[in-house]
Structure formats: C-alpha cells, structure tokens
PyMOL Python script that loads the backbone (N, CA, C, O; Angstrom):
from pymol import cmd

cmd.read_pdbstr("""\
ATOM      1  N   UNK A   1     286.507 225.362  46.425  1.00  0.00           N
ATOM      2  CA  UNK A   1     286.501 223.937  46.181  1.00  0.00           C
ATOM      3  C   UNK A   1     287.712 223.336  46.878  1.00  0.00           C
ATOM      4  O   UNK A   1     288.821 223.857  46.759  1.00  0.00           O
ATOM      5  N   UNK A   2     287.503 222.246  47.603  1.00  0.00           N
ATOM      6  CA  UNK A   2     288.627 221.548  48.213  1.00  0.00           C
ATOM      7  C   UNK A   2     288.675 220.130  47.673  1.00  0.00           C
ATOM      8  O   UNK A   2     287.649 219.552  47.316  1.00  0.00           O
ATOM      9  N   UNK A   3     289.862 219.585  47.617  1.00  0.00           N
ATOM     10  CA  UNK A   3     290.036 218.250  47.063  1.00  0.00           C
ATOM     11  C   UNK A   3     290.876 217.429  48.034  1.00  0.00           C
ATOM     12  O   UNK A   3     292.092 217.319  47.880  1.00  0.00           O
ATOM     13  N   UNK A   4     290.210 216.850  49.043  1.00  0.00           N
ATOM     14  CA  UNK A   4     290.876 216.020  50.028  1.00  0.00           C
ATOM     15  C   UNK A   4     290.454 214.579  49.831  1.00  0.00           C
ATOM     16  O   UNK A   4     289.265 214.288  49.704  1.00  0.00           O
ATOM     17  N   UNK A   5     291.405 213.689  49.806  1.00  0.00           N
ATOM     18  CA  UNK A   5     291.134 212.256  49.683  1.00  0.00           C
ATOM     19  C   UNK A   5     290.335 211.929  48.433  1.00  0.00           C
ATOM     20  O   UNK A   5     289.568 210.966  48.427  1.00  0.00           O
ATOM     21  N   UNK A   6     290.502 212.710  47.381  1.00  0.00           N
ATOM     22  CA  UNK A   6     289.811 212.435  46.131  1.00  0.00           C
ATOM     23  C   UNK A   6     288.371 212.921  46.096  1.00  0.00           C
ATOM     24  O   UNK A   6     287.680 212.733  45.095  1.00  0.00           O
ATOM     25  N   UNK A   7     287.902 213.551  47.189  1.00  0.00           N
ATOM     26  CA  UNK A   7     286.537 214.064  47.210  1.00  0.00           C
ATOM     27  C   UNK A   7     286.544 215.537  46.873  1.00  0.00           C
ATOM     28  O   UNK A   7     287.461 216.260  47.263  1.00  0.00           O
ATOM     29  N   UNK A   8     285.536 215.990  46.155  1.00  0.00           N
ATOM     30  CA  UNK A   8     285.420 217.394  45.785  1.00  0.00           C
ATOM     31  C   UNK A   8     284.225 217.990  46.507  1.00  0.00           C
ATOM     32  O   UNK A   8     283.111 217.474  46.410  1.00  0.00           O
ATOM     33  N   UNK A   9     284.456 219.071  47.226  1.00  0.00           N
ATOM     34  CA  UNK A   9     283.380 219.772  47.920  1.00  0.00           C
ATOM     35  C   UNK A   9     283.098 221.067  47.183  1.00  0.00           C
ATOM     36  O   UNK A   9     283.995 221.885  46.978  1.00  0.00           O
ATOM     37  N   UNK A  10     281.851 221.247  46.787  1.00  0.00           N
ATOM     38  CA  UNK A  10     281.456 222.436  46.042  1.00  0.00           C
ATOM     39  C   UNK A  10     280.542 223.297  46.900  1.00  0.00           C
ATOM     40  O   UNK A  10     279.796 222.773  47.727  1.00  0.00           O
ATOM     41  N   UNK A  11     280.592 224.616  46.712  1.00  0.00           N
ATOM     42  CA  UNK A  11     279.705 225.489  47.494  1.00  0.00           C
ATOM     43  C   UNK A  11     278.238 225.248  47.129  1.00  0.00           C
ATOM     44  O   UNK A  11     277.918 224.922  45.986  1.00  0.00           O
ATOM     45  N   UNK A  12     277.358 225.414  48.112  1.00  0.00           N
ATOM     46  CA  UNK A  12     275.937 225.196  47.856  1.00  0.00           C
ATOM     47  C   UNK A  12     275.097 226.432  48.147  1.00  0.00           C
ATOM     48  O   UNK A  12     273.895 226.435  47.880  1.00  0.00           O
ATOM     49  N   UNK A  13     275.707 227.480  48.689  1.00  0.00           N
ATOM     50  CA  UNK A  13     274.937 228.698  48.942  1.00  0.00           C
ATOM     51  C   UNK A  13     275.700 229.892  48.400  1.00  0.00           C
ATOM     52  O   UNK A  13     276.927 229.872  48.313  1.00  0.00           O
ATOM     53  N   UNK A  14     274.968 230.925  48.040  1.00  0.00           N
ATOM     54  CA  UNK A  14     275.593 232.118  47.483  1.00  0.00           C
ATOM     55  C   UNK A  14     274.996 232.464  46.140  1.00  0.00           C
ATOM     56  O   UNK A  14     273.864 232.090  45.835  1.00  0.00           O
ATOM     57  N   UNK A  15     275.764 233.182  45.336  1.00  0.00           N
ATOM     58  CA  UNK A  15     275.329 233.635  44.023  1.00  0.00           C
ATOM     59  C   UNK A  15     275.192 232.439  43.069  1.00  0.00           C
ATOM     60  O   UNK A  15     276.182 231.753  42.816  1.00  0.00           O
ATOM     61  N   UNK A  16     274.004 232.175  42.539  1.00  0.00           N
ATOM     62  CA  UNK A  16     273.802 231.015  41.663  1.00  0.00           C
ATOM     63  C   UNK A  16     274.730 230.998  40.447  1.00  0.00           C
ATOM     64  O   UNK A  16     275.181 229.933  40.026  1.00  0.00           O
ATOM     65  N   UNK A  17     275.015 232.175  39.883  1.00  0.00           N
ATOM     66  CA  UNK A  17     275.911 232.217  38.719  1.00  0.00           C
ATOM     67  C   UNK A  17     277.319 231.776  39.104  1.00  0.00           C
ATOM     68  O   UNK A  17     277.948 230.999  38.386  1.00  0.00           O
ATOM     69  N   UNK A  18     277.816 232.273  40.242  1.00  0.00           N
ATOM     70  CA  UNK A  18     279.153 231.896  40.689  1.00  0.00           C
ATOM     71  C   UNK A  18     279.219 230.416  41.052  1.00  0.00           C
ATOM     72  O   UNK A  18     280.223 229.756  40.785  1.00  0.00           O
ATOM     73  N   UNK A  19     278.161 229.895  41.655  1.00  0.00           N
ATOM     74  CA  UNK A  19     278.121 228.474  41.995  1.00  0.00           C
ATOM     75  C   UNK A  19     278.176 227.634  40.722  1.00  0.00           C
ATOM     76  O   UNK A  19     278.923 226.658  40.649  1.00  0.00           O
ATOM     77  N   UNK A  20     277.387 228.014  39.724  1.00  0.00           N
ATOM     78  CA  UNK A  20     277.364 227.275  38.454  1.00  0.00           C
ATOM     79  C   UNK A  20     278.712 227.312  37.764  1.00  0.00           C
ATOM     80  O   UNK A  20     279.178 226.295  37.250  1.00  0.00           O
ATOM     81  N   UNK A  21     279.343 228.478  37.749  1.00  0.00           N
ATOM     82  CA  UNK A  21     280.667 228.599  37.133  1.00  0.00           C
ATOM     83  C   UNK A  21     281.675 227.745  37.894  1.00  0.00           C
ATOM     84  O   UNK A  21     282.546 227.127  37.281  1.00  0.00           O
ATOM     85  N   UNK A  22     281.569 227.705  39.214  1.00  0.00           N
ATOM     86  CA  UNK A  22     282.459 226.868  40.014  1.00  0.00           C
ATOM     87  C   UNK A  22     282.283 225.387  39.719  1.00  0.00           C
ATOM     88  O   UNK A  22     283.259 224.640  39.654  1.00  0.00           O
ATOM     89  N   UNK A  23     281.049 224.968  39.541  1.00  0.00           N
ATOM     90  CA  UNK A  23     280.789 223.560  39.219  1.00  0.00           C
ATOM     91  C   UNK A  23     281.290 223.214  37.823  1.00  0.00           C
ATOM     92  O   UNK A  23     281.803 222.118  37.597  1.00  0.00           O
ATOM     93  N   UNK A  24     281.140 224.148  36.887  1.00  0.00           N
ATOM     94  CA  UNK A  24     281.690 223.919  35.548  1.00  0.00           C
ATOM     95  C   UNK A  24     283.212 223.861  35.588  1.00  0.00           C
ATOM     96  O   UNK A  24     283.823 223.099  34.838  1.00  0.00           O
ATOM     97  N   UNK A  25     283.830 224.661  36.457  1.00  0.00           N
ATOM     98  CA  UNK A  25     285.278 224.616  36.610  1.00  0.00           C
ATOM     99  C   UNK A  25     285.715 223.249  37.110  1.00  0.00           C
ATOM    100  O   UNK A  25     286.694 222.689  36.616  1.00  0.00           O
ATOM    101  N   UNK A  26     284.995 222.706  38.091  1.00  0.00           N
ATOM    102  CA  UNK A  26     285.323 221.380  38.612  1.00  0.00           C
ATOM    103  C   UNK A  26     285.212 220.329  37.506  1.00  0.00           C
ATOM    104  O   UNK A  26     286.081 219.467  37.379  1.00  0.00           O
ATOM    105  N   UNK A  27     284.147 220.401  36.707  1.00  0.00           N
ATOM    106  CA  UNK A  27     283.964 219.458  35.600  1.00  0.00           C
ATOM    107  C   UNK A  27     285.049 219.638  34.549  1.00  0.00           C
ATOM    108  O   UNK A  27     285.564 218.658  34.011  1.00  0.00           O
ATOM    109  N   UNK A  28     285.396 220.886  34.257  1.00  0.00           N
ATOM    110  CA  UNK A  28     286.441 221.173  33.283  1.00  0.00           C
ATOM    111  C   UNK A  28     287.796 220.645  33.746  1.00  0.00           C
ATOM    112  O   UNK A  28     288.545 220.052  32.970  1.00  0.00           O
ATOM    113  N   UNK A  29     288.094 220.871  35.021  1.00  0.00           N
ATOM    114  CA  UNK A  29     289.358 220.379  35.577  1.00  0.00           C
ATOM    115  C   UNK A  29     289.431 218.856  35.509  1.00  0.00           C
ATOM    116  O   UNK A  29     290.480 218.299  35.185  1.00  0.00           O
ATOM    117  N   UNK A  30     288.322 218.182  35.812  1.00  0.00           N
ATOM    118  CA  UNK A  30     288.304 216.720  35.750  1.00  0.00           C
ATOM    119  C   UNK A  30     288.472 216.221  34.318  1.00  0.00           C
ATOM    120  O   UNK A  30     289.181 215.243  34.082  1.00  0.00           O
ATOM    121  N   UNK A  31     287.821 216.890  33.356  1.00  0.00           N
ATOM    122  CA  UNK A  31     287.955 216.487  31.955  1.00  0.00           C
ATOM    123  C   UNK A  31     289.398 216.606  31.497  1.00  0.00           C
ATOM    124  O   UNK A  31     289.911 215.724  30.807  1.00  0.00           O
ATOM    125  N   UNK A  32     290.057 217.699  31.880  1.00  0.00           N
ATOM    126  CA  UNK A  32     291.454 217.883  31.493  1.00  0.00           C
ATOM    127  C   UNK A  32     292.364 216.869  32.193  1.00  0.00           C
ATOM    128  O   UNK A  32     293.280 216.318  31.584  1.00  0.00           O
ATOM    129  N   UNK A  33     292.099 216.634  33.473  1.00  0.00           N
ATOM    130  CA  UNK A  33     292.952 215.728  34.253  1.00  0.00           C
ATOM    131  C   UNK A  33     292.813 214.273  33.811  1.00  0.00           C
ATOM    132  O   UNK A  33     293.815 213.588  33.603  1.00  0.00           O
ATOM    133  N   UNK A  34     291.582 213.803  33.667  1.00  0.00           N
ATOM    134  CA  UNK A  34     291.359 212.390  33.404  1.00  0.00           C
ATOM    135  C   UNK A  34     291.307 212.021  31.929  1.00  0.00           C
ATOM    136  O   UNK A  34     291.624 210.888  31.566  1.00  0.00           O
ATOM    137  N   UNK A  35     290.910 212.964  31.071  1.00  0.00           N
ATOM    138  CA  UNK A  35     290.758 212.650  29.650  1.00  0.00           C
ATOM    139  C   UNK A  35     291.683 213.449  28.744  1.00  0.00           C
ATOM    140  O   UNK A  35     291.801 213.155  27.555  1.00  0.00           O
ATOM    141  N   UNK A  36     292.344 214.467  29.310  1.00  0.00           N
ATOM    142  CA  UNK A  36     293.266 215.268  28.511  1.00  0.00           C
ATOM    143  C   UNK A  36     292.573 216.068  27.426  1.00  0.00           C
ATOM    144  O   UNK A  36     293.187 216.388  26.408  1.00  0.00           O
ATOM    145  N   UNK A  37     291.319 216.394  27.623  1.00  0.00           N
ATOM    146  CA  UNK A  37     290.555 217.120  26.625  1.00  0.00           C
ATOM    147  C   UNK A  37     289.670 218.158  27.323  1.00  0.00           C
ATOM    148  O   UNK A  37     289.295 217.970  28.480  1.00  0.00           O
ATOM    149  N   UNK A  38     289.337 219.239  26.637  1.00  0.00           N
ATOM    150  CA  UNK A  38     288.430 220.220  27.245  1.00  0.00           C
ATOM    151  C   UNK A  38     287.059 219.605  27.513  1.00  0.00           C
ATOM    152  O   UNK A  38     286.687 218.594  26.918  1.00  0.00           O
ATOM    153  N   UNK A  39     286.332 220.224  28.400  1.00  0.00           N
ATOM    154  CA  UNK A  39     284.962 219.822  28.702  1.00  0.00           C
ATOM    155  C   UNK A  39     284.118 219.946  27.438  1.00  0.00           C
ATOM    156  O   UNK A  39     284.216 220.940  26.718  1.00  0.00           O
ATOM    157  N   UNK A  40     283.300 218.949  27.172  1.00  0.00           N
ATOM    158  CA  UNK A  40     282.395 218.995  26.020  1.00  0.00           C
ATOM    159  C   UNK A  40     281.025 219.414  26.523  1.00  0.00           C
ATOM    160  O   UNK A  40     280.449 218.768  27.398  1.00  0.00           O
ATOM    161  N   UNK A  41     280.510 220.494  25.966  1.00  0.00           N
ATOM    162  CA  UNK A  41     279.185 220.979  26.324  1.00  0.00           C
ATOM    163  C   UNK A  41     278.274 220.724  25.129  1.00  0.00           C
ATOM    164  O   UNK A  41     278.382 221.386  24.097  1.00  0.00           O
ATOM    165  N   UNK A  42     277.376 219.755  25.285  1.00  0.00           N
ATOM    166  CA  UNK A  42     276.444 219.477  24.189  1.00  0.00           C
ATOM    167  C   UNK A  42     275.355 220.536  24.200  1.00  0.00           C
ATOM    168  O   UNK A  42     274.950 221.022  25.256  1.00  0.00           O
ATOM    169  N   UNK A  43     274.897 220.879  23.031  1.00  0.00           N
ATOM    170  CA  UNK A  43     273.893 221.944  22.940  1.00  0.00           C
ATOM    171  C   UNK A  43     272.848 221.623  21.886  1.00  0.00           C
ATOM    172  O   UNK A  43     273.137 221.083  20.818  1.00  0.00           O
ATOM    173  N   UNK A  44     271.615 221.981  22.238  1.00  0.00           N
ATOM    174  CA  UNK A  44     270.510 221.819  21.298  1.00  0.00           C
ATOM    175  C   UNK A  44     270.162 223.160  20.662  1.00  0.00           C
ATOM    176  O   UNK A  44     269.344 223.238  19.744  1.00  0.00           O
ATOM    177  N   UNK A  45     270.805 224.223  21.173  1.00  0.00           N
ATOM    178  CA  UNK A  45     270.481 225.555  20.698  1.00  0.00           C
ATOM    179  C   UNK A  45     269.363 226.191  21.500  1.00  0.00           C
ATOM    180  O   UNK A  45     268.988 227.338  21.254  1.00  0.00           O
ATOM    181  N   UNK A  46     268.828 225.446  22.462  1.00  0.00           N
ATOM    182  CA  UNK A  46     267.767 225.973  23.314  1.00  0.00           C
ATOM    183  C   UNK A  46     268.329 226.839  24.430  1.00  0.00           C
ATOM    184  O   UNK A  46     269.542 226.998  24.561  1.00  0.00           O
ATOM    185  N   UNK A  47     267.430 227.394  25.231  1.00  0.00           N
ATOM    186  CA  UNK A  47     267.847 228.342  26.259  1.00  0.00           C
ATOM    187  C   UNK A  47     268.700 227.690  27.347  1.00  0.00           C
ATOM    188  O   UNK A  47     269.661 228.304  27.809  1.00  0.00           O
ATOM    189  N   UNK A  48     268.381 226.468  27.767  1.00  0.00           N
ATOM    190  CA  UNK A  48     269.143 225.838  28.848  1.00  0.00           C
ATOM    191  C   UNK A  48     270.576 225.525  28.433  1.00  0.00           C
ATOM    192  O   UNK A  48     271.520 225.837  29.159  1.00  0.00           O
ATOM    193  N   UNK A  49     270.735 224.912  27.271  1.00  0.00           N
ATOM    194  CA  UNK A  49     272.088 224.579  26.839  1.00  0.00           C
ATOM    195  C   UNK A  49     272.874 225.842  26.476  1.00  0.00           C
ATOM    196  O   UNK A  49     274.092 225.886  26.649  1.00  0.00           O
ATOM    197  N   UNK A  50     272.187 226.858  25.979  1.00  0.00           N
ATOM    198  CA  UNK A  50     272.860 228.126  25.675  1.00  0.00           C
ATOM    199  C   UNK A  50     273.391 228.779  26.951  1.00  0.00           C
ATOM    200  O   UNK A  50     274.468 229.376  26.942  1.00  0.00           O
ATOM    201  N   UNK A  51     272.643 228.665  28.043  1.00  0.00           N
ATOM    202  CA  UNK A  51     273.095 229.205  29.328  1.00  0.00           C
ATOM    203  C   UNK A  51     274.322 228.437  29.813  1.00  0.00           C
ATOM    204  O   UNK A  51     275.265 229.043  30.321  1.00  0.00           O
ATOM    205  N   UNK A  52     274.324 227.108  29.663  1.00  0.00           N
ATOM    206  CA  UNK A  52     275.490 226.308  30.074  1.00  0.00           C
ATOM    207  C   UNK A  52     276.742 226.728  29.317  1.00  0.00           C
ATOM    208  O   UNK A  52     277.809 226.874  29.913  1.00  0.00           O
ATOM    209  N   UNK A  53     276.620 226.922  28.026  1.00  0.00           N
ATOM    210  CA  UNK A  53     277.757 227.362  27.217  1.00  0.00           C
ATOM    211  C   UNK A  53     278.217 228.750  27.664  1.00  0.00           C
ATOM    212  O   UNK A  53     279.416 228.986  27.813  1.00  0.00           O
ATOM    213  N   UNK A  54     277.284 229.657  27.876  1.00  0.00           N
ATOM    214  CA  UNK A  54     277.626 231.016  28.293  1.00  0.00           C
ATOM    215  C   UNK A  54     278.336 231.017  29.636  1.00  0.00           C
ATOM    216  O   UNK A  54     279.319 231.737  29.807  1.00  0.00           O
ATOM    217  N   UNK A  55     277.862 230.229  30.595  1.00  0.00           N
ATOM    218  CA  UNK A  55     278.508 230.167  31.908  1.00  0.00           C
ATOM    219  C   UNK A  55     279.925 229.607  31.800  1.00  0.00           C
ATOM    220  O   UNK A  55     280.836 230.088  32.473  1.00  0.00           O
ATOM    221  N   UNK A  56     280.109 228.601  30.961  1.00  0.00           N
ATOM    222  CA  UNK A  56     281.446 228.042  30.768  1.00  0.00           C
ATOM    223  C   UNK A  56     282.378 229.091  30.168  1.00  0.00           C
ATOM    224  O   UNK A  56     283.532 229.206  30.581  1.00  0.00           O
ATOM    225  N   UNK A  57     281.886 229.850  29.206  1.00  0.00           N
ATOM    226  CA  UNK A  57     282.707 230.887  28.585  1.00  0.00           C
ATOM    227  C   UNK A  57     283.005 232.022  29.564  1.00  0.00           C
ATOM    228  O   UNK A  57     284.119 232.544  29.590  1.00  0.00           O
ATOM    229  N   UNK A  58     282.010 232.405  30.371  1.00  0.00           N
ATOM    230  CA  UNK A  58     282.226 233.452  31.360  1.00  0.00           C
ATOM    231  C   UNK A  58     283.275 233.045  32.391  1.00  0.00           C
ATOM    232  O   UNK A  58     284.024 233.880  32.898  1.00  0.00           O
ATOM    233  N   UNK A  59     283.315 231.766  32.687  1.00  0.00           N
ATOM    234  CA  UNK A  59     284.306 231.266  33.641  1.00  0.00           C
ATOM    235  C   UNK A  59     285.689 231.117  33.046  1.00  0.00           C
ATOM    236  O   UNK A  59     286.657 230.850  33.758  1.00  0.00           O
ATOM    237  N   UNK A  60     285.779 231.290  31.728  1.00  0.00           N
ATOM    238  CA  UNK A  60     287.076 231.191  31.063  1.00  0.00           C
ATOM    239  C   UNK A  60     287.582 229.769  30.946  1.00  0.00           C
ATOM    240  O   UNK A  60     288.785 229.546  30.813  1.00  0.00           O
ATOM    241  N   UNK A  61     286.671 228.797  30.995  1.00  0.00           N
ATOM    242  CA  UNK A  61     287.063 227.395  30.929  1.00  0.00           C
ATOM    243  C   UNK A  61     287.203 226.953  29.477  1.00  0.00           C
ATOM    244  O   UNK A  61     286.416 227.367  28.626  1.00  0.00           O
ATOM    245  N   UNK A  62     288.193 226.120  29.189  1.00  0.00           N
ATOM    246  CA  UNK A  62     288.287 225.600  27.824  1.00  0.00           C
ATOM    247  C   UNK A  62     287.143 224.615  27.588  1.00  0.00           C
ATOM    248  O   UNK A  62     286.986 223.656  28.344  1.00  0.00           O
ATOM    249  N   UNK A  63     286.358 224.839  26.564  1.00  0.00           N
ATOM    250  CA  UNK A  63     285.247 223.955  26.243  1.00  0.00           C
ATOM    251  C   UNK A  63     285.237 223.653  24.750  1.00  0.00           C
ATOM    252  O   UNK A  63     285.753 224.416  23.933  1.00  0.00           O
ATOM    253  N   UNK A  64     284.643 222.533  24.428  1.00  0.00           N
ATOM    254  CA  UNK A  64     284.373 222.181  23.035  1.00  0.00           C
ATOM    255  C   UNK A  64     282.876 222.058  22.899  1.00  0.00           C
ATOM    256  O   UNK A  64     282.221 221.501  23.780  1.00  0.00           O
ATOM    257  N   UNK A  65     282.334 222.550  21.849  1.00  0.00           N
ATOM    258  CA  UNK A  65     280.890 222.426  21.617  1.00  0.00           C
ATOM    259  C   UNK A  65     280.587 221.194  20.810  1.00  0.00           C
ATOM    260  O   UNK A  65     281.365 220.782  19.949  1.00  0.00           O
ATOM    261  N   UNK A  66     279.441 220.610  21.102  1.00  0.00           N
ATOM    262  CA  UNK A  66     278.965 219.463  20.336  1.00  0.00           C
ATOM    263  C   UNK A  66     277.478 219.660  20.119  1.00  0.00           C
ATOM    264  O   UNK A  66     276.719 219.807  21.076  1.00  0.00           O
ATOM    265  N   UNK A  67     277.064 219.664  18.866  1.00  0.00           N
ATOM    266  CA  UNK A  67     275.649 219.875  18.556  1.00  0.00           C
ATOM    267  C   UNK A  67     274.917 218.559  18.426  1.00  0.00           C
ATOM    268  O   UNK A  67     273.713 218.544  18.166  1.00  0.00           O
TER     269      UNK A  67
END
""", "prot")
cmd.dss("prot")
cmd.show_as("cartoon", "prot")
cmd.util.cbc("prot")
cmd.orient("prot")
C-alpha cells in the first residue's frame, strides 16, 4: 500500500485472503487516524460477516464488534 498525495493504492492481484487483509488494514488505519477508534465490524452472525471478522483478526487489526 502506498500513500502519496492522500491517495491509497491497494493491490488488486494475488492471494485473495492477503488482499482482503490488506484492505482491512487500510480501513483500520484510517479509523484509527481519523476517528481515534478501532475499526467497527458489524456482524449479523452469517457467513459473510463472520469471514470479515475472521480476516480482521487474522490480520491482527484492532477491531470492535457491533451486532
């Protein structure tokens, strides 16, 4: 990820899991920088939101859950 002139460039090819974790890292970094709080991952308990939470945890990003 590069951050030139306020723009963020994210990878678009490669391992989908690593790409997703990288995008969550970018979102987590922005949440901490602009709001001073961990990324909030809303969850319904379904498979899609459960995967988002798991990827955030695998990336070691600080997250807060919201049901």
